[in-house]
DOLUMBA-770170 format. One record per residue: residue in one letter; residue number from 1; z, x, y of N, C-alpha, C, O in turn. Coordinates in steps of 0.1 Angstrom, whole numbers. Last residue first. Example, Ala and Ser with C-alpha at 12.3 -4.5 7.8 and 13.67 -1.06 7.14 Angstrom:
2
{'S', 2, {71, 128, -22}, {71, 137, -11}, {79, 129, 0}, {80, 134, 11}};
{'A', 1, {78, 132, -57}, {78, 123, -45}, {78, 132, -33}, {85, 142, -33}};
This chain:
130
{'X', 130, {97, -87, 263}, {90, -74, 259}, {75, -75, 261}, {68, -65, 258}};
{'X', 129, {116, -108, 268}, {107, -102, 279}, {102, -88, 275}, {101, -79, 284}};
{'X', 128, {127, -121, 248}, {134, -109, 252}, {126, -102, 263}, {130, -91, 267}};
{'X', 127, {111, -143, 244}, {125, -145, 247}, {132, -133, 253}, {141, -134, 260}};
{'X', 126, {86, -130, 238}, {87, -139, 250}, {102, -141, 254}, {105, -141, 266}};
{'X', 125, {94, -117, 215}, {89, -109, 227}, {90, -117, 239}, {93, -113, 250}};
{'X', 124, {99, -138, 198}, {110, -129, 203}, {106, -121, 215}, {114, -118, 224}};
{'X', 123, {74, -150, 195}, {85, -158, 200}, {96, -148, 206}, {100, -151, 217}};
{'X', 122, {61, -129, 183}, {56, -134, 195}, {67, -142, 203}, {68, -140, 215}};
{'X', 121, {76, -126, 159}, {76, -115, 169}, {71, -120, 182}, {76, -116, 193}};
{'X', 120, {70, -151, 146}, {84, -148, 151}, {84, -137, 161}, {91, -138, 171}};
{'X', 119, {43, -148, 141}, {48, -159, 150}, {62, -156, 155}, {64, -158, 167}};
{'X', 118, {44, -126, 124}, {36, -125, 136}, {41, -136, 146}, {42, -133, 158}};
{'X', 117, {59, -136, 103}, {65, -126, 112}, {57, -124, 125}, {63, -120, 135}};
{'X', 116, {41, -157, 93}, {55, -159, 98}, {61, -149, 107}, {66, -152, 117}};
{'X', 115, {15, -141, 92}, {17, -155, 95}, {31, -157, 101}, {33, -158, 114}};
{'X', 114, {14, -115, 86}, {3, -120, 94}, {6, -135, 98}, {0, -139, 108}};
{'X', 113, {36, -112, 69}, {35, -104, 81}, {25, -111, 91}, {28, -113, 103}};
{'X', 112, {29, -128, 47}, {42, -130, 55}, {41, -124, 68}, {45, -130, 78}};
{'X', 111, {5, -115, 38}, {6, -130, 42}, {18, -132, 51}, {16, -139, 62}};
{'X', 110, {14, -89, 32}, {3, -92, 42}, {4, -106, 47}, {4, -108, 59}};
{'X', 109, {34, -94, 13}, {37, -87, 25}, {27, -90, 35}, {30, -93, 47}};
{'X', 108, {20, -108, -8}, {31, -115, 0}, {33, -108, 13}, {34, -114, 23}};
{'X', 107, {4, -87, -16}, {-2, -99, -11}, {8, -107, -3}, {5, -112, 8}};
{'X', 106, {23, -68, -25}, {14, -65, -14}, {7, -77, -8}, {6, -78, 4}};
{'X', 105, {35, -85, -46}, {42, -79, -35}, {33, -76, -23}, {36, -80, -12}};
{'X', 104, {14, -90, -65}, {21, -101, -58}, {28, -96, -45}, {27, -102, -35}};
{'X', 103, {4, -64, -74}, {-4, -75, -69}, {3, -85, -60}, {0, -87, -48}};
{'X', 102, {23, -45, -82}, {10, -41, -78}, {2, -51, -71}, {-7, -48, -63}};
{'X', 101, {46, -61, -88}, {47, -50, -78}, {33, -46, -73}, {32, -44, -61}};
{'X', 100, {37, -79, -107}, {42, -84, -94}, {42, -73, -83}, {39, -75, -72}};
{'X', 99, {30, -60, -127}, {20, -68, -121}, {24, -74, -107}, {17, -74, -97}};
{'X', 98, {56, -50, -132}, {45, -41, -128}, {34, -49, -121}, {30, -45, -110}};
{'X', 97, {68, -74, -142}, {73, -67, -130}, {63, -58, -124}, {61, -58, -112}};
{'X', 96, {52, -78, -165}, {52, -88, -154}, {57, -82, -141}, {51, -84, -130}};
{'X', 95, {60, -56, -180}, {46, -58, -176}, {44, -68, -164}, {36, -66, -155}};
{'X', 94, {87, -62, -184}, {83, -50, -176}, {68, -51, -172}, {65, -46, -161}};
{'X', 93, {84, -86, -199}, {91, -86, -186}, {87, -74, -177}, {85, -75, -165}};
{'X', 92, {73, -76, -222}, {65, -85, -214}, {71, -86, -200}, {64, -87, -190}};
{'X', 91, {95, -59, -230}, {81, -54, -228}, {73, -63, -219}, {67, -58, -209}};
{'X', 90, {125, -67, -213}, {116, -68, -224}, {103, -62, -220}, {100, -60, -209}};
{'X', 89, {138, -64, -189}, {145, -58, -201}, {137, -61, -214}, {142, -57, -224}};
{'X', 88, {130, -76, -165}, {123, -64, -170}, {130, -57, -181}, {129, -45, -183}};
{'X', 87, {142, -97, -153}, {134, -100, -165}, {128, -88, -171}, {121, -88, -182}};
{'X', 86, {153, -87, -130}, {162, -91, -141}, {155, -94, -154}, {160, -92, -165}};
{'X', 85, {129, -84, -115}, {138, -73, -119}, {146, -76, -131}, {147, -68, -140}};
{'X', 84, {121, -111, -113}, {112, -101, -120}, {120, -88, -124}, {118, -82, -134}};
{'X', 83, {143, -122, -99}, {138, -128, -112}, {130, -117, -120}, {133, -115, -132}};
{'X', 82, {144, -107, -75}, {155, -107, -85}, {151, -112, -99}, {154, -106, -109}};
{'X', 81, {119, -115, -64}, {122, -101, -67}, {133, -100, -77}, {132, -93, -87}};
{'X', 80, {123, -143, -62}, {112, -138, -70}, {115, -123, -74}, {114, -119, -86}};
{'X', 79, {144, -144, -44}, {146, -149, -57}, {135, -144, -66}, {139, -140, -78}};
{'X', 78, {131, -133, -22}, {143, -126, -27}, {146, -131, -42}, {149, -123, -50}};
{'X', 77, {112, -153, -17}, {108, -140, -21}, {120, -131, -27}, {118, -124, -36}};
{'X', 76, {129, -175, -10}, {120, -176, -21}, {116, -162, -26}, {116, -159, -38}};
{'X', 75, {143, -167, 12}, {151, -170, 0}, {141, -170, -12}, {145, -165, -23}};
{'X', 74, {122, -164, 30}, {130, -153, 27}, {137, -155, 14}, {137, -146, 5}};
{'X', 73, {114, -191, 32}, {105, -181, 26}, {112, -168, 22}, {109, -162, 12}};
{'X', 72, {137, -201, 45}, {133, -206, 31}, {123, -196, 24}, {125, -194, 12}};
{'X', 71, {134, -189, 69}, {145, -185, 61}, {143, -189, 46}, {146, -182, 37}};
{'X', 70, {111, -202, 79}, {111, -188, 77}, {122, -183, 68}, {120, -175, 59}};
{'X', 69, {120, -229, 80}, {109, -225, 72}, {108, -210, 69}, {106, -206, 57}};
{'X', 68, {143, -226, 97}, {144, -231, 84}, {132, -227, 75}, {135, -222, 64}};
{'X', 67, {131, -216, 122}, {141, -208, 114}, {142, -213, 100}, {142, -205, 91}};
{'X', 66, {114, -224, 141}, {109, -224, 127}, {118, -216, 118}, {114, -211, 108}};
{'X', 65, {125, -220, 166}, {123, -233, 162}, {119, -235, 147}, {120, -245, 141}};
{'X', 64, {152, -198, 173}, {138, -199, 168}, {135, -212, 162}, {143, -216, 152}};
{'X', 63, {174, -191, 189}, {171, -205, 185}, {156, -206, 182}, {149, -215, 187}};
{'X', 62, {182, -165, 191}, {173, -170, 201}, {168, -184, 198}, {158, -188, 204}};
{'X', 61, {201, -163, 170}, {205, -159, 183}, {195, -165, 194}, {200, -169, 205}};
{'X', 60, {185, -169, 148}, {196, -178, 152}, {200, -175, 166}, {202, -184, 174}};
{'X', 59, {167, -148, 147}, {162, -162, 148}, {173, -171, 153}, {170, -180, 161}};
{'X', 58, {184, -126, 144}, {176, -128, 156}, {171, -142, 158}, {171, -147, 169}};
{'X', 57, {194, -132, 119}, {203, -132, 130}, {196, -133, 143}, {200, -140, 152}};
{'X', 56, {171, -130, 104}, {177, -143, 105}, {187, -143, 116}, {189, -154, 123}};
{'X', 55, {166, -102, 106}, {156, -112, 112}, {163, -125, 114}, {161, -132, 124}};
{'X', 54, {188, -92, 92}, {186, -89, 106}, {177, -99, 113}, {180, -103, 124}};
{'X', 53, {183, -103, 67}, {195, -106, 74}, {194, -104, 88}, {198, -112, 97}};
{'X', 52, {159, -91, 61}, {159, -105, 63}, {172, -109, 70}, {171, -119, 78}};
{'X', 51, {167, -64, 59}, {157, -68, 68}, {158, -83, 71}, {157, -87, 83}};
{'X', 50, {185, -65, 37}, {189, -61, 50}, {180, -65, 61}, {184, -70, 72}};
{'X', 49, {167, -74, 17}, {179, -82, 21}, {184, -78, 35}, {187, -87, 43}};
{'X', 48, {149, -52, 17}, {145, -65, 21}, {156, -74, 25}, {155, -82, 34}};
{'X', 47, {165, -31, 6}, {159, -30, 20}, {155, -44, 26}, {157, -47, 37}};
{'X', 46, {169, -42, -19}, {180, -38, -11}, {176, -38, 4}, {183, -43, 13}};
{'X', 45, {143, -44, -29}, {152, -56, -28}, {163, -53, -18}, {166, -62, -10}};
{'X', 44, {135, -18, -29}, {128, -27, -20}, {137, -40, -18}, {138, -45, -7}};
{'X', 43, {152, -8, -49}, {153, -3, -35}, {146, -12, -25}, {151, -14, -14}};
{'X', 42, {142, -22, -70}, {156, -24, -66}, {158, -19, -52}, {166, -25, -44}};
{'X', 41, {116, -13, -72}, {118, -27, -68}, {133, -29, -64}, {135, -37, -55}};
{'X', 40, {121, 13, -80}, {115, 11, -66}, {118, -3, -62}, {120, -6, -51}};
{'X', 39, {131, 8, -106}, {139, 15, -96}, {134, 13, -81}, {142, 11, -72}};
{'X', 38, {109, -5, -118}, {122, -12, -116}, {131, -5, -105}, {136, -12, -97}};
{'X', 37, {90, 16, -118}, {88, 3, -111}, {101, -4, -108}, {103, -9, -97}};
{'X', 36, {104, 35, -134}, {101, 38, -120}, {98, 25, -112}, {102, 24, -101}};
{'X', 35, {106, 22, -158}, {118, 25, -151}, {115, 28, -137}, {123, 24, -128}};
{'X', 34, {79, 21, -166}, {86, 9, -163}, {98, 11, -155}, {102, 3, -146}};
{'X', 33, {59, 47, -150}, {68, 42, -161}, {75, 29, -156}, {76, 26, -144}};
{'X', 32, {41, 60, -134}, {37, 47, -139}, {47, 42, -150}, {43, 33, -157}};
{'X', 31, {59, 76, -107}, {50, 76, -119}, {48, 62, -123}, {53, 52, -117}};
{'X', 30, {70, 72, -81}, {66, 86, -86}, {58, 86, -98}, {50, 96, -100}};
{'X', 29, {69, 52, -53}, {68, 52, -68}, {62, 65, -73}, {52, 70, -69}};
{'X', 28, {69, 51, -27}, {77, 61, -32}, {77, 62, -48}, {83, 70, -54}};
{'X', 27, {57, 29, -15}, {48, 41, -19}, {56, 52, -25}, {50, 63, -28}};
{'X', 26, {79, 13, -10}, {69, 8, -20}, {61, 21, -25}, {58, 22, -37}};
{'X', 25, {90, 28, 11}, {97, 26, -2}, {87, 22, -13}, {88, 28, -24}};
{'X', 24, {70, 24, 30}, {74, 38, 26}, {81, 37, 12}, {79, 45, 3}};
{'X', 23, {70, -3, 33}, {58, 4, 28}, {61, 17, 23}, {56, 22, 13}};
{'X', 22, {96, -6, 44}, {92, -14, 32}, {80, -6, 25}, {80, -4, 13}};
{'X', 21, {94, 8, 68}, {103, 13, 57}, {99, 6, 44}, {100, 13, 33}};
{'X', 20, {76, -8, 82}, {72, 6, 78}, {81, 11, 67}, {76, 18, 58}};
{'X', 19, {93, -30, 85}, {80, -31, 77}, {75, -17, 73}, {70, -16, 62}};
{'X', 18, {113, -20, 101}, {116, -25, 87}, {104, -26, 79}, {104, -23, 67}};
{'X', 17, {98, -14, 124}, {106, -4, 117}, {109, -8, 102}, {107, 0, 93}};
{'X', 16, {89, -39, 132}, {80, -29, 128}, {86, -18, 120}, {81, -13, 110}};
{'X', 15, {113, -51, 141}, {106, -56, 129}, {96, -46, 124}, {95, -44, 111}};
{'X', 14, {120, -35, 162}, {129, -37, 152}, {123, -42, 139}, {126, -38, 128}};
{'X', 13, {96, -35, 179}, {101, -23, 172}, {110, -26, 160}, {109, -20, 150}};
{'X', 12, {69, -52, 180}, {84, -55, 181}, {91, -45, 173}, {92, -47, 161}};
{'X', 11, {43, -49, 173}, {48, -45, 186}, {61, -50, 190}, {64, -53, 201}};
{'X', 10, {34, -53, 148}, {37, -65, 156}, {41, -62, 170}, {43, -71, 178}};
{'X', 9, {11, -40, 126}, {19, -37, 137}, {21, -49, 146}, {11, -56, 151}};
{'X', 8, {-8, -47, 106}, {6, -49, 104}, {15, -47, 116}, {27, -52, 116}};
{'X', 7, {-35, -43, 114}, {-31, -55, 107}, {-16, -58, 107}, {-12, -69, 109}};
{'X', 6, {-36, -19, 127}, {-44, -30, 132}, {-39, -43, 126}, {-39, -53, 134}};
{'X', 5, {-20, -2, 111}, {-15, -6, 124}, {-23, -18, 130}, {-17, -26, 137}};
{'X', 4, {-11, -6, 79}, {-23, -7, 87}, {-19, -11, 101}, {-16, -23, 103}};
{'X', 3, {4, 11, 55}, {8, 4, 67}, {-4, 5, 77}, {-7, 16, 82}};
{'X', 2, {-7, 5, 22}, {-8, 13, 34}, {-4, 5, 46}, {-7, -7, 47}};
{'X', 1, {0, 9, -12}, {0, 0, 0}, {0, 9, 12}, {7, 19, 12}};
Protein backbone atom coordinates (compact mmCIF):
# COMPACT_ATOMS: atom_id res chain seq x y z
CA UNK A 1 0.00 0.00 0.00
CA UNK A 2 1.30 3.43 -0.82
CA UNK A 3 0.37 6.75 0.76
CA UNK A 4 -0.67 8.71 -2.31
CA UNK A 5 -0.59 12.43 -1.51
CA UNK A 6 -2.97 13.19 -4.39
CA UNK A 7 -5.53 10.73 -3.11
CA UNK A 8 -4.91 10.39 0.63
CA UNK A 9 -3.70 13.75 1.90
CA UNK A 10 -6.51 15.58 3.70
CA UNK A 11 -4.45 18.59 4.77
CA UNK A 12 -5.52 18.15 8.35
CA UNK A 13 -2.28 17.21 10.10
CA UNK A 14 -3.74 15.19 12.95
CA UNK A 15 -5.63 12.91 10.59
CA UNK A 16 -2.89 12.78 7.96
CA UNK A 17 -0.38 11.69 10.57
CA UNK A 18 -2.54 8.72 11.63
CA UNK A 19 -3.13 7.73 8.01
CA UNK A 20 0.59 7.83 7.22
CA UNK A 21 1.27 5.72 10.33
CA UNK A 22 -1.36 3.20 9.18
CA UNK A 23 0.35 2.82 5.79
CA UNK A 24 3.77 2.58 7.42
CA UNK A 25 2.61 -0.20 9.74
CA UNK A 26 0.85 -1.97 6.86
CA UNK A 27 4.07 -1.88 4.84
CA UNK A 28 6.13 -3.24 7.74
CA UNK A 29 5.20 -6.80 6.76
CA UNK A 30 8.56 -8.56 6.64
CA UNK A 31 7.60 -11.86 5.03
CA UNK A 32 4.71 -13.93 3.71
CA UNK A 33 4.23 -16.06 6.84
CA UNK A 34 0.86 -16.32 8.57
CA UNK A 35 2.48 -15.13 11.80
CA UNK A 36 3.80 -12.00 10.07
CA UNK A 37 0.33 -11.09 8.77
CA UNK A 38 -1.20 -11.61 12.20
CA UNK A 39 1.49 -9.56 13.95
CA UNK A 40 1.12 -6.64 11.55
CA UNK A 41 -2.68 -6.83 11.83
CA UNK A 42 -2.38 -6.64 15.62
CA UNK A 43 -0.26 -3.49 15.27
CA UNK A 44 -2.74 -2.01 12.79
CA UNK A 45 -5.60 -2.80 15.16
CA UNK A 46 -3.84 -1.06 18.05
CA UNK A 47 -3.00 2.01 15.95
CA UNK A 48 -6.50 2.13 14.45
CA UNK A 49 -8.15 2.06 17.89
CA UNK A 50 -6.06 5.05 18.94
CA UNK A 51 -6.76 6.83 15.66
CA UNK A 52 -10.52 6.26 15.91
CA UNK A 53 -10.63 7.35 19.54
CA UNK A 54 -8.89 10.59 18.63
CA UNK A 55 -11.18 11.17 15.64
CA UNK A 56 -14.30 10.53 17.67
CA UNK A 57 -13.16 12.99 20.33
CA UNK A 58 -12.76 15.63 17.62
CA UNK A 59 -16.18 14.79 16.19
CA UNK A 60 -17.79 15.18 19.61
CA UNK A 61 -15.86 18.34 20.47
CA UNK A 62 -16.98 20.10 17.27
CA UNK A 63 -20.47 18.55 17.09
CA UNK A 64 -19.86 16.79 13.80
CA UNK A 65 -23.34 16.17 12.32
CA UNK A 66 -22.43 12.74 10.91
CA UNK A 67 -20.85 11.44 14.13
CA UNK A 68 -23.10 8.38 14.42
CA UNK A 69 -22.51 7.17 10.86
CA UNK A 70 -18.77 7.73 11.12
CA UNK A 71 -18.51 6.07 14.54
CA UNK A 72 -20.59 3.11 13.33
CA UNK A 73 -18.12 2.64 10.46
CA UNK A 74 -15.27 2.68 12.97
CA UNK A 75 -16.98 0.00 15.06
CA UNK A 76 -17.58 -2.12 11.97
CA UNK A 77 -13.97 -2.12 10.79
CA UNK A 78 -12.60 -2.73 14.30
CA UNK A 79 -14.94 -5.70 14.60
CA UNK A 80 -13.76 -7.02 11.22
CA UNK A 81 -10.11 -6.70 12.19
CA UNK A 82 -10.68 -8.49 15.50
CA UNK A 83 -12.77 -11.17 13.80
CA UNK A 84 -10.09 -12.01 11.22
CA UNK A 85 -7.25 -11.85 13.75
CA UNK A 86 -9.11 -14.11 16.20
CA UNK A 87 -9.99 -16.53 13.41
CA UNK A 88 -6.37 -16.95 12.33
CA UNK A 89 -5.85 -20.05 14.48
CA UNK A 90 -6.80 -22.43 11.63
CA UNK A 91 -5.36 -22.78 8.14
CA UNK A 92 -8.50 -21.37 6.51
CA UNK A 93 -8.59 -18.56 9.08
CA UNK A 94 -4.99 -17.64 8.29
CA UNK A 95 -5.79 -17.60 4.57
CA UNK A 96 -8.81 -15.39 5.16
CA UNK A 97 -6.74 -13.01 7.32
CA UNK A 98 -4.13 -12.77 4.55
CA UNK A 99 -6.84 -12.05 1.96
CA UNK A 100 -8.39 -9.39 4.19
CA UNK A 101 -4.96 -7.84 4.72
CA UNK A 102 -4.08 -7.80 1.01
CA UNK A 103 -7.47 -6.86 -0.43
CA UNK A 104 -10.05 -5.82 2.14
CA UNK A 105 -7.93 -3.49 4.24
CA UNK A 106 -6.48 -1.40 1.37
CA UNK A 107 -9.95 -1.10 -0.22
CA UNK A 108 -11.49 -0.04 3.07
CA UNK A 109 -8.65 2.46 3.70
CA UNK A 110 -9.17 4.16 0.32
CA UNK A 111 -12.95 4.23 0.57
CA UNK A 112 -13.05 5.46 4.16
CA UNK A 113 -10.44 8.14 3.54
CA UNK A 114 -12.02 9.41 0.32
CA UNK A 115 -15.53 9.54 1.75
CA UNK A 116 -15.95 9.76 5.50
CA UNK A 117 -12.56 11.16 6.49
CA UNK A 118 -12.54 13.63 3.62
CA UNK A 119 -15.91 14.96 4.77
CA UNK A 120 -14.77 15.08 8.40
CA UNK A 121 -11.52 16.89 7.59
CA UNK A 122 -13.39 19.53 5.56
CA UNK A 123 -15.77 20.04 8.47
CA UNK A 124 -12.93 20.28 11.02
CA UNK A 125 -10.90 22.68 8.89
CA UNK A 126 -13.89 24.96 8.71
CA UNK A 127 -14.54 24.72 12.46
CA UNK A 128 -10.88 25.23 13.41
CA UNK A 129 -10.19 27.88 10.75
CA UNK A 130 -7.42 25.92 9.04
